[in-house]
N, CA, C and O atoms as a CHARMM CRD file, in Angstrom:
* protein
*
  348
    1    1 MET  N    -17.46500  23.24300   9.53600 PROA 1      0.00000
    2    1 MET  CA   -17.70700  22.40900  10.70300 PROA 1      0.00000
    3    1 MET  C    -18.88000  21.48500  10.40600 PROA 1      0.00000
    4    1 MET  O    -19.89600  21.91300   9.85700 PROA 1      0.00000
    5    2 GLU  N    -18.73200  20.21700  10.77100 PROA 2      0.00000
    6    2 GLU  CA   -19.80600  19.24400  10.62600 PROA 2      0.00000
    7    2 GLU  C    -19.88300  18.41800  11.91200 PROA 2      0.00000
    8    2 GLU  O    -18.86000  18.01300  12.46200 PROA 2      0.00000
    9    3 ILE  N    -21.09400  18.17800  12.37600 PROA 3      0.00000
   10    3 ILE  CA   -21.33200  17.36900  13.56400 PROA 3      0.00000
   11    3 ILE  C    -21.55700  15.92500  13.11700 PROA 3      0.00000
   12    3 ILE  O    -22.41300  15.65700  12.27400 PROA 3      0.00000
   13    4 ILE  N    -20.79200  15.00600  13.68200 PROA 4      0.00000
   14    4 ILE  CA   -20.94000  13.58500  13.38500 PROA 4      0.00000
   15    4 ILE  C    -21.57500  12.94200  14.61300 PROA 4      0.00000
   16    4 ILE  O    -20.99800  12.96000  15.70000 PROA 4      0.00000
   17    5 ILE  N    -22.75700  12.37900  14.43400 PROA 5      0.00000
   18    5 ILE  CA   -23.52400  11.79700  15.52400 PROA 5      0.00000
   19    5 ILE  C    -23.52600  10.27600  15.37600 PROA 5      0.00000
   20    5 ILE  O    -24.03200   9.74400  14.38800 PROA 5      0.00000
   21    6 TYR  N    -22.96500   9.59000  16.34800 PROA 6      0.00000
   22    6 TYR  CA   -23.03200   8.13000  16.39200 PROA 6      0.00000
   23    6 TYR  C    -24.21300   7.78600  17.29100 PROA 6      0.00000
   24    6 TYR  O    -24.15800   8.01000  18.50000 PROA 6      0.00000
   25    7 GLY  N    -25.27500   7.24800  16.71500 PROA 7      0.00000
   26    7 GLY  CA   -26.49400   6.98700  17.46900 PROA 7      0.00000
   27    7 GLY  C    -27.15100   5.69000  17.04400 PROA 7      0.00000
   28    7 GLY  O    -26.52600   4.82100  16.43600 PROA 7      0.00000
   29    8 LYS  N    -28.42600   5.58100  17.37700 PROA 8      0.00000
   30    8 LYS  CA   -29.20000   4.40100  16.98600 PROA 8      0.00000
   31    8 LYS  C    -30.66900   4.78700  16.93000 PROA 8      0.00000
   32    8 LYS  O    -31.07600   5.81500  17.47000 PROA 8      0.00000
   33    9 ASP  N    -31.45700   3.95200  16.27300 PROA 9      0.00000
   34    9 ASP  CA   -32.90100   4.16100  16.21100 PROA 9      0.00000
   35    9 ASP  C    -33.50200   4.04900  17.60800 PROA 9      0.00000
   36    9 ASP  O    -33.05000   3.24100  18.42000 PROA 9      0.00000
   37   10 GLY  N    -34.52000   4.85800  17.88800 PROA 10     0.00000
   38   10 GLY  CA   -35.21300   4.79200  19.16000 PROA 10     0.00000
   39   10 GLY  C    -34.47700   5.42300  20.31300 PROA 10     0.00000
   40   10 GLY  O    -34.81800   5.17500  21.47000 PROA 10     0.00000
   41   11 CYS  N    -33.48000   6.22900  20.03100 PROA 11     0.00000
   42   11 CYS  CA   -32.67400   6.89000  21.06200 PROA 11     0.00000
   43   11 CYS  C    -33.13300   8.34600  21.18700 PROA 11     0.00000
   44   11 CYS  O    -32.88700   9.14100  20.27900 PROA 11     0.00000
   45   12 PRO  N    -33.79400   8.71400  22.29400 PROA 12     0.00000
   46   12 PRO  CA   -34.30300  10.08700  22.43400 PROA 12     0.00000
   47   12 PRO  C    -33.20900  11.15800  22.35600 PROA 12     0.00000
   48   12 PRO  O    -33.40900  12.19700  21.72700 PROA 12     0.00000
   49   13 ASN  N    -32.06000  10.91600  22.98700 PROA 13     0.00000
   50   13 ASN  CA   -30.99900  11.92100  22.93600 PROA 13     0.00000
   51   13 ASN  C    -30.36500  12.01900  21.55500 PROA 13     0.00000
   52   13 ASN  O    -29.85500  13.07600  21.18200 PROA 13     0.00000
   53   14 CYS  N    -30.39000  10.93500  20.79700 PROA 14     0.00000
   54   14 CYS  CA   -29.90900  10.98400  19.41100 PROA 14     0.00000
   55   14 CYS  C    -30.83800  11.88000  18.58800 PROA 14     0.00000
   56   14 CYS  O    -30.38200  12.69800  17.78900 PROA 14     0.00000
   57   15 ASP  N    -32.14500  11.71300  18.79600 PROA 15     0.00000
   58   15 ASP  CA   -33.12100  12.54800  18.09300 PROA 15     0.00000
   59   15 ASP  C    -32.99000  14.01300  18.50900 PROA 15     0.00000
   60   15 ASP  O    -33.08200  14.90600  17.66700 PROA 15     0.00000
   61   16 LYS  N    -32.77500  14.26600  19.80800 PROA 16     0.00000
   62   16 LYS  CA   -32.60600  15.64800  20.29100 PROA 16     0.00000
   63   16 LYS  C    -31.34800  16.27900  19.69600 PROA 16     0.00000
   64   16 LYS  O    -31.34400  17.46400  19.36300 PROA 16     0.00000
   65   17 THR  N    -30.29500  15.49800  19.56400 PROA 17     0.00000
   66   17 THR  CA   -29.05100  16.00700  18.98000 PROA 17     0.00000
   67   17 THR  C    -29.26800  16.39400  17.52200 PROA 17     0.00000
   68   17 THR  O    -28.82900  17.45400  17.07800 PROA 17     0.00000
   69   18 ARG  N    -29.94200  15.53300  16.79500 PROA 18     0.00000
   70   18 ARG  CA   -30.22900  15.80900  15.37600 PROA 18     0.00000
   71   18 ARG  C    -31.08900  17.06300  15.24500 PROA 18     0.00000
   72   18 ARG  O    -30.84100  17.90000  14.37700 PROA 18     0.00000
   73   19 MET  N    -32.09700  17.19300  16.10400 PROA 19     0.00000
   74   19 MET  CA   -32.97300  18.37200  16.04900 PROA 19     0.00000
   75   19 MET  C    -32.21500  19.64500  16.42800 PROA 19     0.00000
   76   19 MET  O    -32.44100  20.69700  15.83000 PROA 19     0.00000
   77   20 LEU  N    -31.32100  19.56100  17.41200 PROA 20     0.00000
   78   20 LEU  CA   -30.50600  20.71500  17.78600 PROA 20     0.00000
   79   20 LEU  C    -29.66900  21.18100  16.59300 PROA 20     0.00000
   80   20 LEU  O    -29.56400  22.38000  16.33400 PROA 20     0.00000
   81   21 CYS  N    -29.08300  20.24400  15.87900 PROA 21     0.00000
   82   21 CYS  CA   -28.28500  20.59700  14.69200 PROA 21     0.00000
   83   21 CYS  C    -29.16600  21.23100  13.61700 PROA 21     0.00000
   84   21 CYS  O    -28.75600  22.19400  12.97000 PROA 21     0.00000
   85   22 GLN  N    -30.37000  20.69900  13.42400 PROA 22     0.00000
   86   22 GLN  CA   -31.27200  21.25200  12.41500 PROA 22     0.00000
   87   22 GLN  C    -31.71700  22.66200  12.80800 PROA 22     0.00000
   88   22 GLN  O    -31.73200  23.55800  11.96300 PROA 22     0.00000
   89   23 ILE  N    -32.07400  22.87100  14.06600 PROA 23     0.00000
   90   23 ILE  CA   -32.53000  24.18700  14.53000 PROA 23     0.00000
   91   23 ILE  C    -31.42800  25.23000  14.35900 PROA 23     0.00000
   92   23 ILE  O    -31.69500  26.37100  13.98500 PROA 23     0.00000
   93   24 GLN  N    -30.18400  24.82500  14.63700 PROA 24     0.00000
   94   24 GLN  CA   -29.06700  25.76400  14.53300 PROA 24     0.00000
   95   24 GLN  C    -28.42800  25.76200  13.14900 PROA 24     0.00000
   96   24 GLN  O    -27.38600  26.38300  12.93800 PROA 24     0.00000
   97   25 SER  N    -29.05300  25.06600  12.21400 PROA 25     0.00000
   98   25 SER  CA   -28.56500  24.98800  10.82200 PROA 25     0.00000
   99   25 SER  C    -27.11300  24.51600  10.75000 PROA 25     0.00000
  100   25 SER  O    -26.31300  25.05200   9.98400 PROA 25     0.00000
  101   26 LEU  N    -26.78700  23.51500  11.55100 PROA 26     0.00000
  102   26 LEU  CA   -25.43900  22.96100  11.54800 PROA 26     0.00000
  103   26 LEU  C    -25.40600  21.72100  10.65600 PROA 26     0.00000
  104   26 LEU  O    -26.25100  20.83700  10.78900 PROA 26     0.00000
  105   27 PRO  N    -24.43900  21.65700   9.75700 PROA 27     0.00000
  106   27 PRO  CA   -24.31100  20.44700   8.94400 PROA 27     0.00000
  107   27 PRO  C    -24.01100  19.26600   9.86700 PROA 27     0.00000
  108   27 PRO  O    -23.18500  19.36800  10.77400 PROA 27     0.00000
  109   28 HSD  N    -24.68300  18.16000   9.62700 PROA 28     0.00000
  110   28 HSD  CA   -24.49300  16.99800  10.48500 PROA 28     0.00000
  111   28 HSD  C    -24.81700  15.72500   9.72100 PROA 28     0.00000
  112   28 HSD  O    -25.48700  15.74000   8.68800 PROA 28     0.00000
  113   29 GLN  N    -24.31900  14.63100  10.26400 PROA 29     0.00000
  114   29 GLN  CA   -24.70300  13.32600   9.74500 PROA 29     0.00000
  115   29 GLN  C    -24.89900  12.38200  10.92000 PROA 29     0.00000
  116   29 GLN  O    -24.16700  12.43200  11.90800 PROA 29     0.00000
  117   30 LEU  N    -25.89500  11.52600  10.79300 PROA 30     0.00000
  118   30 LEU  CA   -26.21400  10.53500  11.81200 PROA 30     0.00000
  119   30 LEU  C    -25.77500   9.17300  11.30900 PROA 30     0.00000
  120   30 LEU  O    -26.24400   8.69800  10.27500 PROA 30     0.00000
  121   31 LEU  N    -24.86900   8.55000  12.05000 PROA 31     0.00000
  122   31 LEU  CA   -24.42700   7.19700  11.75200 PROA 31     0.00000
  123   31 LEU  C    -25.11600   6.27200  12.73800 PROA 31     0.00000
  124   31 LEU  O    -25.11900   6.53100  13.94100 PROA 31     0.00000
  125   32 LYS  N    -25.70000   5.19300  12.23200 PROA 32     0.00000
  126   32 LYS  CA   -26.51600   4.31400  13.07400 PROA 32     0.00000
  127   32 LYS  C    -25.78200   3.03400  13.44900 PROA 32     0.00000
  128   32 LYS  O    -25.12900   2.39800  12.62100 PROA 32     0.00000
  129   33 LEU  N    -25.91000   2.67300  14.73600 PROA 33     0.00000
  130   33 LEU  CA   -25.31400   1.47000  15.28400 PROA 33     0.00000
  131   33 LEU  C    -25.76100   0.25100  14.48700 PROA 33     0.00000
  132   33 LEU  O    -26.93800   0.10400  14.15800 PROA 33     0.00000
  133   34 ASP  N    -24.82100  -0.60400  14.18900 PROA 34     0.00000
  134   34 ASP  CA   -24.99800  -1.86400  13.45900 PROA 34     0.00000
  135   34 ASP  C    -25.25500  -1.67800  11.96700 PROA 34     0.00000
  136   34 ASP  O    -25.06400  -2.62200  11.20100 PROA 34     0.00000
  137   35 ALA  N    -25.68100  -0.49400  11.52700 PROA 35     0.00000
  138   35 ALA  CA   -25.84800  -0.24700  10.09700 PROA 35     0.00000
  139   35 ALA  C    -24.59400   0.43600   9.54200 PROA 35     0.00000
  140   35 ALA  O    -24.10100   0.07400   8.47400 PROA 35     0.00000
  141   36 ASP  N    -24.08700   1.42700  10.27900 PROA 36     0.00000
  142   36 ASP  CA   -22.93800   2.21500   9.81100 PROA 36     0.00000
  143   36 ASP  C    -21.65800   1.96300  10.60700 PROA 36     0.00000
  144   36 ASP  O    -20.56400   2.24700  10.11900 PROA 36     0.00000
  145   37 TYR  N    -21.78000   1.43900  11.81200 PROA 37     0.00000
  146   37 TYR  CA   -20.61800   1.17900  12.65600 PROA 37     0.00000
  147   37 TYR  C    -20.98400   0.12500  13.69500 PROA 37     0.00000
  148   37 TYR  O    -22.16100  -0.14500  13.93400 PROA 37     0.00000
  149   38 SER  N    -19.96100  -0.46500  14.30800 PROA 38     0.00000
  150   38 SER  CA   -20.18000  -1.44500  15.37500 PROA 38     0.00000
  151   38 SER  C    -19.86700  -0.79100  16.72200 PROA 38     0.00000
  152   38 SER  O    -19.15800   0.21300  16.78100 PROA 38     0.00000
  153   39 ALA  N    -20.38800  -1.35300  17.77800 PROA 39     0.00000
  154   39 ALA  CA   -20.10900  -0.83800  19.12200 PROA 39     0.00000
  155   39 ALA  C    -18.60900  -0.90100  19.41100 PROA 39     0.00000
  156   39 ALA  O    -18.06200   0.00100  20.04500 PROA 39     0.00000
  157   40 GLU  N    -17.95200  -1.94700  18.95500 PROA 40     0.00000
  158   40 GLU  CA   -16.51500  -2.09600  19.17200 PROA 40     0.00000
  159   40 GLU  C    -15.73200  -1.00700  18.44400 PROA 40     0.00000
  160   40 GLU  O    -14.78200  -0.45100  18.99600 PROA 40     0.00000
  161   41 ALA  N    -16.12300  -0.70300  17.21500 PROA 41     0.00000
  162   41 ALA  CA   -15.43500   0.33300  16.44300 PROA 41     0.00000
  163   41 ALA  C    -15.61300   1.70300  17.09800 PROA 41     0.00000
  164   41 ALA  O    -14.67800   2.50400  17.13600 PROA 41     0.00000
  165   42 LEU  N    -16.81300   1.96900  17.61000 PROA 42     0.00000
  166   42 LEU  CA   -17.04900   3.25500  18.27800 PROA 42     0.00000
  167   42 LEU  C    -16.22300   3.35200  19.54900 PROA 42     0.00000
  168   42 LEU  O    -15.62900   4.39600  19.82200 PROA 42     0.00000
  169   43 GLN  N    -16.17600   2.29600  20.31900 PROA 43     0.00000
  170   43 GLN  CA   -15.39200   2.30800  21.54500 PROA 43     0.00000
  171   43 GLN  C    -13.92100   2.55500  21.24200 PROA 43     0.00000
  172   43 GLN  O    -13.25800   3.29800  21.96700 PROA 43     0.00000
  173   44 ALA  N    -13.40300   1.94700  20.18800 PROA 44     0.00000
  174   44 ALA  CA   -12.01200   2.16400  19.78700 PROA 44     0.00000
  175   44 ALA  C    -11.79600   3.61900  19.36600 PROA 44     0.00000
  176   44 ALA  O    -10.75500   4.20400  19.66500 PROA 44     0.00000
  177   45 LYS  N    -12.76300   4.19500  18.68200 PROA 45     0.00000
  178   45 LYS  CA   -12.65100   5.57600  18.21400 PROA 45     0.00000
  179   45 LYS  C    -12.67900   6.55800  19.38100 PROA 45     0.00000
  180   45 LYS  O    -11.91100   7.51900  19.41000 PROA 45     0.00000
  181   46 VAL  N    -13.57800   6.30800  20.35200 PROA 46     0.00000
  182   46 VAL  CA   -13.70700   7.18900  21.51600 PROA 46     0.00000
  183   46 VAL  C    -12.50900   7.02300  22.45200 PROA 46     0.00000
  184   46 VAL  O    -12.07200   7.98700  23.08100 PROA 46     0.00000
  185   47 GLY  N    -11.98400   5.80800  22.54200 PROA 47     0.00000
  186   47 GLY  CA   -10.82400   5.56500  23.38200 PROA 47     0.00000
  187   47 GLY  C    -11.15800   5.24100  24.82800 PROA 47     0.00000
  188   47 GLY  O    -10.27500   5.22700  25.68600 PROA 47     0.00000
  189   48 GLN  N    -12.42200   4.98200  25.09900 PROA 48     0.00000
  190   48 GLN  CA   -12.86700   4.61200  26.43800 PROA 48     0.00000
  191   48 GLN  C    -14.18200   3.85900  26.29500 PROA 48     0.00000
  192   48 GLN  O    -14.80500   3.90200  25.23400 PROA 48     0.00000
  193   49 PRO  N    -14.61400   3.16700  27.35300 PROA 49     0.00000
  194   49 PRO  CA   -15.89200   2.45100  27.24600 PROA 49     0.00000
  195   49 PRO  C    -17.04400   3.40600  26.92500 PROA 49     0.00000
  196   49 PRO  O    -17.15400   4.48200  27.51300 PROA 49     0.00000
  197   50 VAL  N    -17.89500   2.99900  25.99200 PROA 50     0.00000
  198   50 VAL  CA   -19.05800   3.79300  25.59600 PROA 50     0.00000
  199   50 VAL  C    -20.27700   3.17600  26.26500 PROA 50     0.00000
  200   50 VAL  O    -20.62500   2.02500  26.00600 PROA 50     0.00000
  201   51 ARG  N    -20.92200   3.95500  27.13000 PROA 51     0.00000
  202   51 ARG  CA   -22.06000   3.44100  27.88600 PROA 51     0.00000
  203   51 ARG  C    -23.38400   4.02300  27.43100 PROA 51     0.00000
  204   51 ARG  O    -24.44500   3.54300  27.83000 PROA 51     0.00000
  205   52 SER  N    -23.33100   5.06000  26.59500 PROA 52     0.00000
  206   52 SER  CA   -24.58000   5.68700  26.15600 PROA 52     0.00000
  207   52 SER  C    -24.39900   6.28200  24.76400 PROA 52     0.00000
  208   52 SER  O    -23.28200   6.49700  24.29500 PROA 52     0.00000
  209   53 LEU  N    -25.51100   6.53400  24.13500 PROA 53     0.00000
  210   53 LEU  CA   -25.53500   7.18600  22.82800 PROA 53     0.00000
  211   53 LEU  C    -26.41100   8.41000  22.94800 PROA 53     0.00000
  212   53 LEU  O    -27.32700   8.42200  23.77000 PROA 53     0.00000
  213   54 PRO  N    -26.16900   9.42200  22.17500 PROA 54     0.00000
  214   54 PRO  CA   -25.19700   9.49100  21.09400 PROA 54     0.00000
  215   54 PRO  C    -23.78700   9.77400  21.60000 PROA 54     0.00000
  216   54 PRO  O    -23.58600  10.24500  22.72000 PROA 54     0.00000
  217   55 GLN  N    -22.83200   9.47600  20.75300 PROA 55     0.00000
  218   55 GLN  CA   -21.45300   9.91100  20.92100 PROA 55     0.00000
  219   55 GLN  C    -21.19500  10.85100  19.75500 PROA 55     0.00000
  220   55 GLN  O    -21.46100  10.51100  18.60300 PROA 55     0.00000
  221   56 ILE  N    -20.67900  12.02800  20.05800 PROA 56     0.00000
  222   56 ILE  CA   -20.63200  13.10200  19.06500 PROA 56     0.00000
  223   56 ILE  C    -19.19800  13.56500  18.84100 PROA 56     0.00000
  224   56 ILE  O    -18.41700  13.73000  19.77800 PROA 56     0.00000
  225   57 PHE  N    -18.88500  13.76900  17.57600 PROA 57     0.00000
  226   57 PHE  CA   -17.60000  14.31700  17.15600 PROA 57     0.00000
  227   57 PHE  C    -17.87300  15.55300  16.31200 PROA 57     0.00000
  228   57 PHE  O    -18.93200  15.67500  15.69500 PROA 57     0.00000
  229   58 ILE  N    -16.91500  16.46400  16.29100 PROA 58     0.00000
  230   58 ILE  CA   -16.99200  17.62300  15.40500 PROA 58     0.00000
  231   58 ILE  C    -15.85700  17.50200  14.40400 PROA 58     0.00000
  232   58 ILE  O    -14.69100  17.36000  14.77200 PROA 58     0.00000
  233   59 LEU  N    -16.22200  17.56000  13.13000 PROA 59     0.00000
  234   59 LEU  CA   -15.25100  17.52300  12.04400 PROA 59     0.00000
  235   59 LEU  C    -15.00100  18.95500  11.59900 PROA 59     0.00000
  236   59 LEU  O    -15.91600  19.64700  11.15100 PROA 59     0.00000
  237   60 ARG  N    -13.75300  19.39300  11.72900 PROA 60     0.00000
  238   60 ARG  CA   -13.39900  20.75900  11.36200 PROA 60     0.00000
  239   60 ARG  C    -12.03400  20.73200  10.67700 PROA 60     0.00000
  240   60 ARG  O    -11.05700  20.23400  11.23800 PROA 60     0.00000
  241   61 ASP  N    -11.97800  21.26100   9.48400 PROA 61     0.00000
  242   61 ASP  CA   -10.72900  21.32000   8.71500 PROA 61     0.00000
  243   61 ASP  C    -10.06100  19.95300   8.58100 PROA 61     0.00000
  244   61 ASP  O     -8.83900  19.84100   8.68000 PROA 61     0.00000
  245   62 GLY  N    -10.87200  18.91300   8.35600 PROA 62     0.00000
  246   62 GLY  CA   -10.35000  17.58000   8.14000 PROA 62     0.00000
  247   62 GLY  C     -9.94800  16.84000   9.40600 PROA 62     0.00000
  248   62 GLY  O     -9.45600  15.71400   9.33300 PROA 62     0.00000
  249   63 SER  N    -10.14900  17.45000  10.55700 PROA 63     0.00000
  250   63 SER  CA    -9.76500  16.84100  11.82400 PROA 63     0.00000
  251   63 SER  C    -11.00000  16.64900  12.70300 PROA 63     0.00000
  252   63 SER  O    -11.82000  17.55600  12.84400 PROA 63     0.00000
  253   64 GLU  N    -11.12300  15.45900  13.29200 PROA 64     0.00000
  254   64 GLU  CA   -12.25300  15.17900  14.17300 PROA 64     0.00000
  255   64 GLU  C    -11.85500  15.37200  15.62200 PROA 64     0.00000
  256   64 GLU  O    -10.76300  14.97700  16.03200 PROA 64     0.00000
  257   65 SER  N    -12.73900  15.97900  16.39700 PROA 65     0.00000
  258   65 SER  CA   -12.51500  16.07000  17.83600 PROA 65     0.00000
  259   65 SER  C    -13.74200  15.52000  18.55900 PROA 65     0.00000
  260   65 SER  O    -14.88100  15.75400  18.15300 PROA 65     0.00000
  261   66 TYR  N    -13.48700  14.79600  19.62000 PROA 66     0.00000
  262   66 TYR  CA   -14.53800  14.15000  20.39500 PROA 66     0.00000
  263   66 TYR  C    -15.18200  15.17000  21.32400 PROA 66     0.00000
  264   66 TYR  O    -14.48700  15.90600  22.02400 PROA 66     0.00000
  265   67 VAL  N    -16.51800  15.21200  21.33000 PROA 67     0.00000
  266   67 VAL  CA   -17.26500  16.12600  22.18800 PROA 67     0.00000
  267   67 VAL  C    -17.85800  15.38300  23.37500 PROA 67     0.00000
  268   67 VAL  O    -17.71100  15.82400  24.51500 PROA 67     0.00000
  269   68 GLY  N    -18.52100  14.27200  23.12700 PROA 68     0.00000
  270   68 GLY  CA   -19.21300  13.52700  24.17800 PROA 68     0.00000
  271   68 GLY  C    -20.63900  13.26300  23.74600 PROA 68     0.00000
  272   68 GLY  O    -20.88200  12.87900  22.60200 PROA 68     0.00000
  273   69 GLY  N    -21.59500  13.46600  24.65700 PROA 69     0.00000
  274   69 GLY  CA   -22.99700  13.22900  24.37500 PROA 69     0.00000
  275   69 GLY  C    -23.76900  14.50300  24.08900 PROA 69     0.00000
  276   69 GLY  O    -23.18500  15.55200  23.81900 PROA 69     0.00000
  277   70 TYR  N    -25.07900  14.40200  24.15100 PROA 70     0.00000
  278   70 TYR  CA   -25.96800  15.52700  23.83900 PROA 70     0.00000
  279   70 TYR  C    -25.69700  16.74100  24.72200 PROA 70     0.00000
  280   70 TYR  O    -25.55400  17.85500  24.21700 PROA 70     0.00000
  281   71 ASP  N    -25.62400  16.53500  26.04600 PROA 71     0.00000
  282   71 ASP  CA   -25.39500  17.66400  26.95800 PROA 71     0.00000
  283   71 ASP  C    -24.04100  18.32300  26.70400 PROA 71     0.00000
  284   71 ASP  O    -23.91600  19.54500  26.78900 PROA 71     0.00000
  285   72 ALA  N    -23.04100  17.52400  26.39500 PROA 72     0.00000
  286   72 ALA  CA   -21.71200  18.07100  26.10100 PROA 72     0.00000
  287   72 ALA  C    -21.74400  18.91000  24.82000 PROA 72     0.00000
  288   72 ALA  O    -21.08200  19.94500  24.74100 PROA 72     0.00000
  289   73 LEU  N    -22.51000  18.46600  23.82000 PROA 73     0.00000
  290   73 LEU  CA   -22.62700  19.24700  22.58900 PROA 73     0.00000
  291   73 LEU  C    -23.32000  20.57900  22.86500 PROA 73     0.00000
  292   73 LEU  O    -22.87900  21.62100  22.37800 PROA 73     0.00000
  293   74 ARG  N    -24.39600  20.55000  23.63800 PROA 74     0.00000
  294   74 ARG  CA   -25.09200  21.80500  23.98300 PROA 74     0.00000
  295   74 ARG  C    -24.14800  22.76700  24.69100 PROA 74     0.00000
  296   74 ARG  O    -24.13000  23.95800  24.37800 PROA 74     0.00000
  297   75 ALA  N    -23.36400  22.26500  25.64200 PROA 75     0.00000
  298   75 ALA  CA   -22.41100  23.10300  26.36100 PROA 75     0.00000
  299   75 ALA  C    -21.35100  23.64900  25.41100 PROA 75     0.00000
  300   75 ALA  O    -20.98600  24.82200  25.49000 PROA 75     0.00000
  301   76 HSD  N    -20.86300  22.80500  24.52100 PROA 76     0.00000
  302   76 HSD  CA   -19.84000  23.21800  23.55900 PROA 76     0.00000
  303   76 HSD  C    -20.36800  24.32200  22.63500 PROA 76     0.00000
  304   76 HSD  O    -19.69200  25.32500  22.40100 PROA 76     0.00000
  305   77 LEU  N    -21.57100  24.12500  22.12100 PROA 77     0.00000
  306   77 LEU  CA   -22.15100  25.13300  21.22800 PROA 77     0.00000
  307   77 LEU  C    -22.43400  26.42700  21.98700 PROA 77     0.00000
  308   77 LEU  O    -22.26800  27.51500  21.43500 PROA 77     0.00000
  309   78 GLY  N    -22.85800  26.32200  23.24300 PROA 78     0.00000
  310   78 GLY  CA   -23.09900  27.50700  24.06100 PROA 78     0.00000
  311   78 GLY  C    -21.82700  28.29000  24.32000 PROA 78     0.00000
  312   78 GLY  O    -21.83600  29.52000  24.27500 PROA 78     0.00000
  313   79 SER  N    -20.73600  27.59500  24.59000 PROA 79     0.00000
  314   79 SER  CA   -19.47300  28.28900  24.83700 PROA 79     0.00000
  315   79 SER  C    -18.93800  28.92100  23.55800 PROA 79     0.00000
  316   79 SER  O    -18.30900  29.97800  23.61000 PROA 79     0.00000
  317   80 GLN  N    -19.17600  28.29500  22.42100 PROA 80     0.00000
  318   80 GLN  CA   -18.76900  28.88500  21.14100 PROA 80     0.00000
  319   80 GLN  C    -19.55100  30.16100  20.87300 PROA 80     0.00000
  320   80 GLN  O    -18.97700  31.15800  20.43400 PROA 80     0.00000
  321   81 ALA  N    -20.85500  30.14100  21.13300 PROA 81     0.00000
  322   81 ALA  CA   -21.70200  31.31800  20.91400 PROA 81     0.00000
  323   81 ALA  C    -21.26200  32.44700  21.83100 PROA 81     0.00000
  324   81 ALA  O    -21.19700  33.59900  21.40100 PROA 81     0.00000
  325   82 ALA  N    -20.95700  32.13700  23.08900 PROA 82     0.00000
  326   82 ALA  CA   -20.50700  33.15800  24.03700 PROA 82     0.00000
  327   82 ALA  C    -19.19100  33.77600  23.58800 PROA 82     0.00000
  328   82 ALA  O    -19.00200  34.98800  23.69500 PROA 82     0.00000
  329   83 ALA  N    -18.28300  32.94800  23.08600 PROA 83     0.00000
  330   83 ALA  CA   -16.99300  33.44900  22.61200 PROA 83     0.00000
  331   83 ALA  C    -17.16600  34.36800  21.41400 PROA 83     0.00000
  332   83 ALA  O    -16.46800  35.37600  21.29500 PROA 83     0.00000
  333   84 LEU  N    -18.09000  34.02700  20.52800 PROA 84     0.00000
  334   84 LEU  CA   -18.34200  34.88000  19.36000 PROA 84     0.00000
  335   84 LEU  C    -18.94200  36.22600  19.77200 PROA 84     0.00000
  336   84 LEU  O    -18.61200  37.26000  19.19200 PROA 84     0.00000
  337   85 GLN  N    -19.81800  36.20900  20.76700 PROA 85     0.00000
  338   85 GLN  CA   -20.43600  37.45600  21.23100 PROA 85     0.00000
  339   85 GLN  C    -19.42400  38.34700  21.92900 PROA 85     0.00000
  340   85 GLN  O    -19.50800  39.57200  21.84100 PROA 85     0.00000
  341   86 ALA  N    -18.46400  37.73700  22.62400 PROA 86     0.00000
  342   86 ALA  CA   -17.44700  38.50100  23.35500 PROA 86     0.00000
  343   86 ALA  C    -16.41900  39.12200  22.41400 PROA 86     0.00000
  344   86 ALA  O    -15.78300  40.12200  22.74500 PROA 86     0.00000
  345   87 ALA  N    -16.26800  38.52400  21.25100 PROA 87     0.00000
  346   87 ALA  CA   -15.23200  39.00500  20.30600 PROA 87     0.00000
  347   87 ALA  C    -15.63500  40.29100  19.62300 PROA 87     0.00000
  348   87 ALA  O    -14.88000  40.82000  18.80700 PROA 87     0.00000
């Protein structure tokens, strides 16, 4: 599993997302607006208007799934941890 973060410089939630991945030892990469992708390309990838950053995807077994923003990633990781504890 790898976390793909579409963000930009000076974005507090982008920095929080990166730090969350580092704290949890999750492989991740940060792609920066205008350096690595365009706003139009991200909007096409997400499939809806993008109003905030970061936009986060999870790459697993060669397939990407859209998560959302920082809060959505935290919720997703929390539900994964709960599922592992219940198993």
